[in-house]
LUMLUM-298474 format. One record per residue (C-alpha): residue in three letters; x, y, z. Coordinates in Angstrom, 1 decimal, padded with zeros to 4 digits. Layout:
LUMLUM-298474
rec type: ALA | u: X | v: Y | w: Z
...
end
This chain:
LUMLUM-298474
rec type: MET | u: 090.7 | v: 115.0 | w: 103.8
rec type: ILE | u: 089.6 | v: 111.8 | w: 102.2
rec type: ASP | u: 090.9 | v: 108.7 | w: 100.2
rec type: LEU | u: 088.3 | v: 106.7 | w: 098.3
rec type: HIS | u: 090.4 | v: 104.1 | w: 096.7
rec type: ILE | u: 092.4 | v: 101.7 | w: 098.9
rec type: HIS | u: 093.0 | v: 098.0 | w: 098.8
rec type: THR | u: 093.4 | v: 095.6 | w: 101.8
rec type: ASN | u: 094.7 | v: 092.1 | w: 102.1
rec type: ALA | u: 091.3 | v: 090.9 | w: 100.8
rec type: THR | u: 092.5 | v: 091.8 | w: 097.4
rec type: PRO | u: 093.9 | v: 088.5 | w: 096.1
rec type: HIS | u: 097.7 | v: 088.1 | w: 096.0
rec type: HIS | u: 098.9 | v: 091.7 | w: 095.9
rec type: ALA | u: 097.7 | v: 093.9 | w: 098.8
rec type: THR | u: 098.8 | v: 093.8 | w: 102.4
rec type: TRP | u: 096.9 | v: 096.5 | w: 104.3
rec type: THR | u: 095.1 | v: 094.9 | w: 107.3
rec type: PRO | u: 091.8 | v: 096.6 | w: 108.3
rec type: VAL | u: 093.2 | v: 097.7 | w: 111.7
rec type: ALA | u: 096.5 | v: 099.0 | w: 110.2
rec type: LEU | u: 094.6 | v: 100.9 | w: 107.6
rec type: ALA | u: 092.3 | v: 102.5 | w: 110.1
rec type: VAL | u: 095.2 | v: 103.5 | w: 112.3
rec type: ALA | u: 097.2 | v: 105.0 | w: 109.4
rec type: ALA | u: 094.2 | v: 106.9 | w: 108.1
rec type: ALA | u: 093.5 | v: 108.4 | w: 111.5
rec type: ALA | u: 097.1 | v: 109.3 | w: 112.0
rec type: GLN | u: 097.1 | v: 111.1 | w: 108.6
rec type: GLY | u: 094.0 | v: 113.0 | w: 109.6
rec type: LEU | u: 091.7 | v: 111.4 | w: 107.1
rec type: THR | u: 088.0 | v: 111.6 | w: 107.9
rec type: MET | u: 086.7 | v: 109.3 | w: 105.2
rec type: ILE | u: 088.2 | v: 106.4 | w: 103.4
rec type: ALA | u: 086.8 | v: 103.7 | w: 101.1
rec type: VAL | u: 087.8 | v: 100.0 | w: 100.9
rec type: THR | u: 087.9 | v: 099.1 | w: 097.2
rec type: ASP | u: 089.3 | v: 095.6 | w: 096.9
rec type: HIS | u: 089.4 | v: 093.9 | w: 093.5
rec type: ASN | u: 086.2 | v: 091.9 | w: 093.0
rec type: THR | u: 085.5 | v: 091.3 | w: 096.7
rec type: THR | u: 084.0 | v: 093.2 | w: 099.6
rec type: ALA | u: 085.3 | v: 090.7 | w: 102.2
rec type: ASN | u: 087.1 | v: 093.3 | w: 104.4
rec type: VAL | u: 084.6 | v: 096.2 | w: 104.2
rec type: ILE | u: 082.7 | v: 095.5 | w: 107.4
rec type: THR | u: 085.9 | v: 094.7 | w: 109.4
rec type: THR | u: 087.6 | v: 097.9 | w: 108.3
rec type: ALA | u: 084.4 | v: 099.9 | w: 109.0
rec type: MET | u: 084.4 | v: 098.6 | w: 112.6
rec type: ALA | u: 088.1 | v: 099.5 | w: 112.9
rec type: GLY | u: 087.4 | v: 102.9 | w: 111.5
rec type: MET | u: 084.7 | v: 103.5 | w: 114.1
rec type: HIS | u: 087.2 | v: 102.8 | w: 116.8
rec type: TYR | u: 089.7 | v: 105.2 | w: 115.4
rec type: GLY | u: 087.3 | v: 107.9 | w: 114.2
rec type: VAL | u: 087.5 | v: 107.3 | w: 110.5
rec type: GLN | u: 084.3 | v: 106.9 | w: 108.4
rec type: VAL | u: 084.7 | v: 103.9 | w: 106.0
rec type: VAL | u: 082.7 | v: 103.8 | w: 102.8
rec type: SER | u: 081.8 | v: 100.5 | w: 101.3
rec type: GLY | u: 083.4 | v: 100.0 | w: 097.9
rec type: VAL | u: 084.7 | v: 097.4 | w: 095.4
rec type: GLU | u: 086.8 | v: 097.7 | w: 092.2
rec type: ILE | u: 085.4 | v: 095.5 | w: 089.4
rec type: ASP | u: 087.5 | v: 094.2 | w: 086.5
rec type: SER | u: 085.5 | v: 095.2 | w: 083.4
rec type: ALA | u: 085.6 | v: 096.1 | w: 079.8
rec type: PHE | u: 083.9 | v: 098.6 | w: 077.4
rec type: ASN | u: 084.2 | v: 099.2 | w: 073.7
rec type: GLY | u: 087.1 | v: 096.8 | w: 073.4
rec type: LYS | u: 089.2 | v: 098.2 | w: 076.2
rec type: LEU | u: 089.8 | v: 097.1 | w: 079.8
rec type: TRP | u: 088.7 | v: 099.3 | w: 082.6
rec type: HIS | u: 088.3 | v: 099.2 | w: 086.4
rec type: THR | u: 084.9 | v: 100.3 | w: 087.7
rec type: LEU | u: 084.5 | v: 101.4 | w: 091.3
rec type: VAL | u: 081.2 | v: 100.7 | w: 093.0
rec type: TYR | u: 080.4 | v: 102.7 | w: 096.1
rec type: ALA | u: 077.7 | v: 102.9 | w: 098.8
rec type: VAL | u: 076.3 | v: 099.5 | w: 098.3
rec type: ASP | u: 075.7 | v: 096.9 | w: 101.1
rec type: PRO | u: 078.9 | v: 094.8 | w: 101.0
rec type: GLU | u: 076.8 | v: 091.7 | w: 101.7
rec type: ALA | u: 074.1 | v: 092.4 | w: 099.2
rec type: PRO | u: 073.5 | v: 089.1 | w: 097.3
rec type: LEU | u: 073.4 | v: 090.9 | w: 093.9
rec type: LEU | u: 076.8 | v: 092.5 | w: 094.5
rec type: LEU | u: 078.3 | v: 089.2 | w: 095.8
rec type: ASP | u: 077.0 | v: 087.4 | w: 092.7
rec type: LEU | u: 078.7 | v: 090.1 | w: 090.5
rec type: CYS | u: 082.0 | v: 089.6 | w: 092.3
rec type: ALA | u: 081.7 | v: 085.8 | w: 092.1
rec type: GLU | u: 080.9 | v: 086.0 | w: 088.4
rec type: VAL | u: 084.0 | v: 088.1 | w: 087.7
rec type: VAL | u: 086.2 | v: 085.6 | w: 089.5
rec type: HIS | u: 084.5 | v: 082.5 | w: 088.0
rec type: ARG | u: 084.5 | v: 083.9 | w: 084.5
rec type: ASN | u: 088.2 | v: 084.9 | w: 084.7
rec type: ALA | u: 089.2 | v: 081.4 | w: 085.9
rec type: ALA | u: 087.2 | v: 079.8 | w: 083.1
rec type: ASP | u: 088.7 | v: 082.1 | w: 080.5
rec type: ALA | u: 092.2 | v: 081.5 | w: 081.8
rec type: ALA | u: 091.7 | v: 077.7 | w: 081.4
rec type: GLN | u: 090.4 | v: 078.2 | w: 077.8
rec type: LEU | u: 093.3 | v: 080.5 | w: 076.9
rec type: LEU | u: 095.7 | v: 077.9 | w: 078.1
rec type: ARG | u: 094.1 | v: 075.3 | w: 075.8
rec type: ASP | u: 094.1 | v: 077.7 | w: 072.9
rec type: LEU | u: 097.7 | v: 078.9 | w: 073.4
rec type: ALA | u: 099.0 | v: 075.3 | w: 073.8
rec type: ALA | u: 097.2 | v: 074.3 | w: 070.6
rec type: ALA | u: 098.8 | v: 077.3 | w: 068.8
rec type: GLY | u: 102.3 | v: 076.1 | w: 069.9
rec type: PHE | u: 103.0 | v: 078.4 | w: 072.8
rec type: VAL | u: 104.9 | v: 077.2 | w: 075.8
rec type: MET | u: 103.1 | v: 077.8 | w: 079.1
rec type: PRO | u: 105.1 | v: 076.3 | w: 082.0
rec type: GLY | u: 104.4 | v: 076.4 | w: 085.7
rec type: LEU | u: 100.7 | v: 077.4 | w: 085.9
rec type: SER | u: 099.6 | v: 074.0 | w: 087.0
rec type: ASP | u: 101.9 | v: 074.0 | w: 090.0
rec type: ARG | u: 100.0 | v: 076.8 | w: 091.9
rec type: ASP | u: 097.7 | v: 076.5 | w: 094.9
rec type: ARG | u: 095.0 | v: 078.4 | w: 093.1
rec type: PRO | u: 093.5 | v: 078.4 | w: 089.5
rec type: PRO | u: 095.4 | v: 080.7 | w: 087.2
rec type: THR | u: 093.9 | v: 084.0 | w: 086.2
rec type: VAL | u: 094.0 | v: 085.6 | w: 082.8
rec type: ALA | u: 096.7 | v: 087.9 | w: 084.1
rec type: ASP | u: 098.7 | v: 084.9 | w: 085.2
rec type: VAL | u: 098.4 | v: 083.4 | w: 081.7
rec type: ALA | u: 099.4 | v: 086.7 | w: 080.1
rec type: LEU | u: 102.5 | v: 087.0 | w: 082.3
rec type: VAL | u: 103.7 | v: 083.4 | w: 081.6
rec type: LEU | u: 102.9 | v: 083.8 | w: 077.9
rec type: ALA | u: 105.2 | v: 086.9 | w: 077.5
rec type: ARG | u: 107.9 | v: 085.6 | w: 079.8
rec type: HIS | u: 108.4 | v: 082.2 | w: 078.0
rec type: ASN | u: 107.5 | v: 083.1 | w: 074.4
rec type: GLU | u: 108.6 | v: 085.5 | w: 071.6
rec type: LEU | u: 105.5 | v: 087.6 | w: 070.9
rec type: PRO | u: 105.3 | v: 089.4 | w: 067.6
rec type: GLY | u: 104.6 | v: 093.1 | w: 067.8
rec type: ARG | u: 105.7 | v: 093.4 | w: 071.4
rec type: VAL | u: 106.1 | v: 097.1 | w: 072.5
rec type: ALA | u: 109.6 | v: 098.0 | w: 073.6
rec type: GLY | u: 109.9 | v: 098.4 | w: 077.4
rec type: GLU | u: 106.5 | v: 096.9 | w: 078.1
rec type: GLY | u: 106.2 | v: 094.6 | w: 081.1
rec type: ASP | u: 105.5 | v: 090.9 | w: 080.7
rec type: GLU | u: 102.0 | v: 091.0 | w: 082.0
rec type: GLU | u: 101.0 | v: 093.9 | w: 079.8
rec type: ALA | u: 102.7 | v: 092.5 | w: 076.8
rec type: GLY | u: 101.0 | v: 089.1 | w: 077.2
rec type: MET | u: 097.6 | v: 090.8 | w: 077.8
rec type: ARG | u: 098.0 | v: 092.9 | w: 074.7
rec type: PHE | u: 098.8 | v: 089.8 | w: 072.6
rec type: ILE | u: 095.8 | v: 088.0 | w: 074.1
rec type: LEU | u: 093.4 | v: 090.9 | w: 073.4
rec type: THR | u: 094.7 | v: 091.1 | w: 069.8
rec type: HIS | u: 094.9 | v: 087.5 | w: 068.8
rec type: PHE | u: 092.8 | v: 085.5 | w: 071.3
rec type: ALA | u: 090.1 | v: 088.0 | w: 072.3
rec type: ALA | u: 087.2 | v: 085.6 | w: 071.9
rec type: ALA | u: 088.6 | v: 083.6 | w: 074.9
rec type: TYR | u: 088.5 | v: 086.5 | w: 077.3
rec type: ARG | u: 085.1 | v: 087.7 | w: 078.4
rec type: PRO | u: 085.3 | v: 090.3 | w: 081.2
rec type: LEU | u: 082.0 | v: 091.8 | w: 082.4
rec type: SER | u: 081.0 | v: 095.0 | w: 080.7
rec type: VAL | u: 081.2 | v: 098.4 | w: 082.5
rec type: GLN | u: 077.5 | v: 098.7 | w: 081.6
rec type: GLU | u: 076.7 | v: 095.5 | w: 083.6
rec type: VAL | u: 078.6 | v: 096.8 | w: 086.6
rec type: ILE | u: 076.7 | v: 100.1 | w: 086.4
rec type: GLY | u: 073.4 | v: 098.2 | w: 086.3
rec type: VAL | u: 074.2 | v: 096.3 | w: 089.5
rec type: ALA | u: 075.4 | v: 099.4 | w: 091.3
rec type: HIS | u: 072.2 | v: 101.3 | w: 090.4
rec type: ASP | u: 069.9 | v: 098.3 | w: 091.2
rec type: LEU | u: 071.4 | v: 098.4 | w: 094.7
rec type: GLY | u: 071.2 | v: 102.2 | w: 095.1
rec type: GLY | u: 075.0 | v: 102.7 | w: 094.7
rec type: LEU | u: 077.3 | v: 104.7 | w: 092.4
rec type: ALA | u: 079.6 | v: 103.5 | w: 089.6
rec type: VAL | u: 082.8 | v: 105.4 | w: 089.1
rec type: LEU | u: 085.6 | v: 105.0 | w: 086.5
rec type: ALA | u: 088.9 | v: 104.4 | w: 088.2
rec type: HIS | u: 092.1 | v: 106.3 | w: 087.2
rec type: PRO | u: 090.9 | v: 107.3 | w: 083.8
rec type: GLY | u: 094.0 | v: 109.3 | w: 083.2
rec type: ARG | u: 096.5 | v: 106.6 | w: 084.2
rec type: SER | u: 098.8 | v: 105.1 | w: 081.6
rec type: LYS | u: 099.9 | v: 101.6 | w: 082.5
rec type: GLY | u: 100.0 | v: 099.4 | w: 079.5
rec type: ILE | u: 096.9 | v: 097.6 | w: 078.3
rec type: TYR | u: 095.1 | v: 097.8 | w: 081.6
rec type: ALA | u: 094.9 | v: 101.5 | w: 081.8
rec type: ILE | u: 095.1 | v: 103.3 | w: 078.5
rec type: PRO | u: 094.1 | v: 106.9 | w: 079.3
rec type: ALA | u: 090.4 | v: 107.3 | w: 078.7
rec type: THR | u: 089.6 | v: 109.6 | w: 075.8
rec type: ASP | u: 086.8 | v: 112.1 | w: 075.9
rec type: GLU | u: 084.9 | v: 109.8 | w: 073.6
rec type: ASP | u: 085.4 | v: 106.9 | w: 076.1
rec type: ILE | u: 084.1 | v: 109.0 | w: 079.0
rec type: ALA | u: 081.1 | v: 110.2 | w: 077.0
rec type: ALA | u: 080.1 | v: 106.7 | w: 075.9
rec type: MET | u: 080.3 | v: 105.4 | w: 079.5
rec type: ALA | u: 078.3 | v: 108.4 | w: 080.8
rec type: ALA | u: 075.7 | v: 107.7 | w: 078.2
rec type: VAL | u: 075.1 | v: 104.2 | w: 079.7
rec type: GLY | u: 074.9 | v: 105.5 | w: 083.2
rec type: LEU | u: 078.4 | v: 106.0 | w: 084.6
rec type: ASP | u: 078.0 | v: 108.2 | w: 087.7
rec type: GLY | u: 081.5 | v: 109.6 | w: 088.1
rec type: ILE | u: 085.2 | v: 109.5 | w: 087.3
rec type: GLU | u: 088.3 | v: 109.4 | w: 089.6
rec type: VAL | u: 089.9 | v: 112.8 | w: 088.8
rec type: PHE | u: 092.2 | v: 113.0 | w: 091.7
rec type: TYR | u: 094.8 | v: 110.2 | w: 091.5
rec type: PRO | u: 098.5 | v: 110.1 | w: 092.3
rec type: THR | u: 099.7 | v: 109.9 | w: 088.7
rec type: HIS | u: 097.3 | v: 112.4 | w: 087.2
rec type: ASP | u: 099.2 | v: 115.5 | w: 086.6
rec type: ALA | u: 097.6 | v: 119.0 | w: 086.7
rec type: ALA | u: 096.8 | v: 119.0 | w: 082.9
rec type: THR | u: 095.2 | v: 115.6 | w: 083.2
rec type: ARG | u: 093.1 | v: 116.7 | w: 086.2
rec type: GLU | u: 091.9 | v: 119.8 | w: 084.3
rec type: ARG | u: 090.9 | v: 117.7 | w: 081.3
rec type: LEU | u: 089.0 | v: 115.2 | w: 083.5
rec type: LEU | u: 087.3 | v: 118.0 | w: 085.5
rec type: ALA | u: 086.2 | v: 119.5 | w: 082.2
rec type: ALA | u: 084.9 | v: 116.1 | w: 081.1
rec type: ALA | u: 083.0 | v: 115.6 | w: 084.4
rec type: ALA | u: 081.4 | v: 119.0 | w: 084.1
rec type: ARG | u: 080.5 | v: 118.4 | w: 080.4
rec type: HIS | u: 078.8 | v: 115.0 | w: 081.1
rec type: GLY | u: 077.3 | v: 115.7 | w: 084.5
rec type: LEU | u: 079.6 | v: 113.3 | w: 086.3
rec type: LEU | u: 080.7 | v: 113.2 | w: 090.0
rec type: VAL | u: 084.3 | v: 113.7 | w: 090.9
rec type: SER | u: 086.2 | v: 111.2 | w: 093.1
rec type: GLY | u: 089.7 | v: 110.8 | w: 094.3
rec type: GLY | u: 091.9 | v: 108.1 | w: 095.9
rec type: SER | u: 095.4 | v: 106.8 | w: 096.3
rec type: ASP | u: 095.0 | v: 103.2 | w: 095.0
rec type: SER | u: 097.3 | v: 102.2 | w: 097.9
rec type: HIS | u: 097.9 | v: 098.5 | w: 098.2
rec type: HIS | u: 100.5 | v: 098.4 | w: 101.0
rec type: PRO | u: 101.5 | v: 100.4 | w: 104.0
rec type: HIS | u: 104.6 | v: 101.7 | w: 102.2
rec type: GLN | u: 102.3 | v: 103.3 | w: 099.6
rec type: THR | u: 101.2 | v: 106.7 | w: 100.9
rec type: LEU | u: 097.5 | v: 107.2 | w: 101.4
rec type: ALA | u: 096.0 | v: 110.2 | w: 099.6
rec type: SER | u: 094.7 | v: 113.4 | w: 101.3
rec type: TRP | u: 092.3 | v: 114.9 | w: 098.8
rec type: PRO | u: 090.2 | v: 117.8 | w: 100.1
rec type: ARG | u: 086.5 | v: 117.0 | w: 100.7
rec type: THR | u: 085.6 | v: 120.2 | w: 098.9
rec type: ASP | u: 087.2 | v: 119.0 | w: 095.6
rec type: VAL | u: 085.5 | v: 115.6 | w: 095.6
rec type: THR | u: 081.9 | v: 116.0 | w: 094.7
rec type: ILE | u: 081.0 | v: 112.4 | w: 095.3
rec type: ILE | u: 081.3 | v: 113.1 | w: 099.0
rec type: ASP | u: 077.8 | v: 114.7 | w: 099.1
rec type: TYR | u: 076.3 | v: 111.4 | w: 097.9
rec type: LEU | u: 078.4 | v: 109.2 | w: 100.1
rec type: SER | u: 077.5 | v: 111.2 | w: 103.2
rec type: ARG | u: 073.8 | v: 110.8 | w: 102.8
end
């Protein structure tokens, strides 16, 4: 059993798994392979791999990169790359740097447009675009807001609709290029998940377009993908020659790790080489 999508406390601000606690939990659950896939950082990969060796769990190097393609936001998982490779570290640093710069520009643009944006200057870190989106929706009336949508998603939707020029995430194609230059794999995370603007379910056209620019696989097995979604994604993977992956996306010990069978996850053959 495996779980190839887990976040540790290296993921900034919203994950709490420590490397040792994760290795212990994975071993107790009978997992033989896990992947550390923190957002835009590989800082805990080696530490978790060392803990995994102690508890009998193989740890795959991974990272989840914030990215965009064809006007939509996606998360791209990169696997089997040296976590200290300069090219990968540069990619992660560029994501973080560009996001902070874009957040600063958005604050200027939104203030000039008359929006109230309190509290962001009081933090101990530079605000991110997600921070800006949250404050924007929480303190302003946004035209066209979708009923029931959370503040962060509503704010991000408004930014992408009205201030898109100020937000410049890396493209999925750029992430694929770095993964391939380093001998790794690029996989689209949770393509069937629906969670506001960040995870509009990928259409067959989305998957085909990303496969055409080199995407290696898609995360078919995911906690919120129902049977019909898994079948659709499996068919898309077969149609476009993509590998199949699976993970829990667990961020905290109270979020259950996945136990996907190795035989269902075709990416295993490549990760085990």
